[in-house]
Structures are given as C-alpha cells and as structure tokens.
N, C-alpha and C positions, 0 to 999 in steps of 0.2 A: 594631635592632642598633646597637651603640656603635662609632663610628669612633675609631681610635687618635689622630687629630689633633684631636678635638673637645675644646676647652678646658673646656667646661662639665662634663665628666665627671671632671676631675682632682680629687684629694683636697684640693689647696690651695684649691679653691673652696668647701670646707666641705660637700660632699655626702657624708654618711656611707654606708658600704657600697658605694661605687661600685667598679667594676672598674678595676684599674690596668693600663695597657698596658706594653709592654716599656720604653718611654722613661721612664715613671714609676718602674719598678723600678730602672733604672740611676741615675736622679736621686737616689732615696732611698739607694742604696748610696754614692753620691758624698758625700752629706751626712752619712754616718756612721750610717745606719740599719742595721737587722738584715740581715746578709748570709748568714744560714743558709738553706739550701735546704730546701724542703718535700719530704719523701720519702713516697711513697704505697706501701703494701704491699697487694697484692691477696690477700686471705685467702679468696676464694671457692673452693669445692671443685671447681667445674666451669667449663670454658671456655664461650665464647659458643656454641660448637657443641654443647654438652651433654656433652663428653668430660671424664673425670676428669683433673684437673691432675696433673702429675708431682709426686711427693713427698707426695701427700695420701692415698695408699692406706692407710697405717698408721693415720692419724687417723680414717678412715671405718670401718675394721674394728674399731678399739679405741677406743671413746668415752672410756675412762678415761685414755687417753694425752693427751687435750686439756684435761683439767681443770687449773686453776691451783692446786690444793691441794698442799701438801707431802706427799710419800709418808709413810705411817705406818709403824710397826714391822712390822706384818704385815697386808696388805690384808684378807683374809678367809680363814677356814679352807676347805679344799677342799669340804666338805659344803655350806656356804652358797653357794659359787660355783655349784654345779650348780643350786641353787634359783634363783639370779639369772639363769642362762642360760635357764631356762624361764619367765622373768617375762613378764608381759603388756607390750605396747608402751607403755602409759601409765605404767608404773613407771619407765621410763628418764627421764621428764620430771619426776620427783619425786612421782608419785602412788603411793599405797599401796593395794593391793587387799586389802580385808578380807573375811574369810569372812562369808557371809550367815547370820545366826542369826535365824530367824523366832521371834516370841514364841509361847509354847505356847498352844494352843487357838484360834489364829486363823491364817488363811492368805489368799492372794490371792483365792481364790474368795469368801470371806466379804466381802472388801472390795468387789468388784465387785457382789455381790448387794446389799450395803447401799447402794451408789451407784445401783443400778437401781431400788430400791424407790420413791424419790420420783418417778421417771419413770412408774412404773406408777400411782402415786397421781394424778399430773397427767393421765394418759391416761384416768382413770376406771376402770381395771381393778381397783383396790383401793379400798375405802372410805377416805375421808379420816379420819385418826385423831381430829381435833377434832370433826367433825360426824357421823361415822358413815355418811355418804352418799357415793356416788361423785361426784366433781366433775371437770370437764374444763378443763384450762388447757394448750393446745397449746404456747404460747410457753415455759412453764416445762418442759414435757415435752421439747421440743427442746433446751433448755439442758442438761438432765440427760443426754440422749443425747450431746450434743456433748462434755460433760465426760468421759463414758466413752470416747468416741472419742479425745479428747486423751490420756487415760491409756493407751489402746492404742498410740498413736503414740509416746509417751515411753518406754514399756516394751518397745518392739520390740527383739527380740534378747535380752531378759533373762527371758523367760517360758518355762516348760516348754510342751511341745506341748499338754498337757491344759488348762493355764491359757489359752493363746492361743486354743485351740478354743472353750473356754467363753465367753471374752470376745467373740470374733467371732460366735458363735451368739446370745449375749444381745443384742448390738448389732443383729443382723439382725432378731430378734424384736421388739425395741423400735421399730425403724424401720418395720417392717411394720405394727405396731399404730398408730403415729403416722400413717402414710399412711391406714390404714383409718378412724381416728378423724377425720382432717381431711376425708374424703369425707362423713362423717355427723356433723357437729358437734352438740354439746349432747345427744347420746344416750349416756349412760353405760352401761357394760356391766352386764348384769343378773346 
C-alpha cells in the first residue's frame, strides 16, 4: 500500500503512473495545474443489490431509446414493427436470421450417411473401394464416429426429430460395431 507521506511515490521524482495523494493535488493546483474535477457517471442498470436503478426502466424496456443515432423521418411501418417484435434474441445484437433453403435433392440424412460410410469401411463392414476387400482400422473408425458425434453436438437444437433420431441411432450402431470389432480384431465381417 502507498503511504501518503512517502516521497518516492511523488510525480516530481519521475515515477510515471504513480498515485497522487491529496497533498500532491493541492500542490499541483497551487502551481497552476488543471483544476477541473473528474466526474464519474454510473451508467449501470442495476445496483449492487441487483435492483433496477431509478430512471432506467424506460431504457430497459425500449432498447431503441438508448441508441445514439439521430431519429429518422419514419422509424418503421407498423407491419414491419410486428415482425421485429417476434424477432429472435440474436437479431437484437445485429444478427440476421435467414430462412434455411436446403439444396434440392440432398438433405441432412444424406450427409450423415455419407459421413458414416468411411466408418463402416474402417470397421470392415463394407469392402474397401480400392482393394475390394474388407479392412479393419479401428483408429480411423473411431475418428469418423467422433466426427459424427461432433456434428450431433454442433447441430443440437437445429435438427428435426427424425434427423436427430436417425443420427443418434446411427451413432449407436457405429459405436456398438466398433466395440464388437475391438473385441475381435483383424476379423473382417463376412
């Protein structure tokens, strides 16, 4: 802790960024220094007890009232305001929610089946395309299963019940095949 009488902490000793005590402030004012006071405005919405501060209710309910932009001629037509009232929470922070247009002829089920095929190849359930023979590589099979599981985690909440059920079922089957194959290594499925 810095003592107010400690001479080594004074600005005249050339120590940058040191704290000035009351005596130093008075001395600086006497020498013609800056005599303006520093004013601090507390702009927090809540008190230390978690209660809403007085006068902040309008700004909490109406986020448009706190913007620094100049008001335009007409903010929005009434039809558009009703759409913005039903907006997702992310839109308020400047995010735009776009409609999902899946490409024709492909869907999520095709994607996870395409990602599961290498796992089946590495488990020896399907013949390797280059050799035409089943080959077992458990490390690569586990990697493919982990990639599918990562996709499941990242897509959580964005899948239909059918898509989620298909992915969960596929992961379960692949994991069980991997466990079975690890108990009997080097014996490809016939």
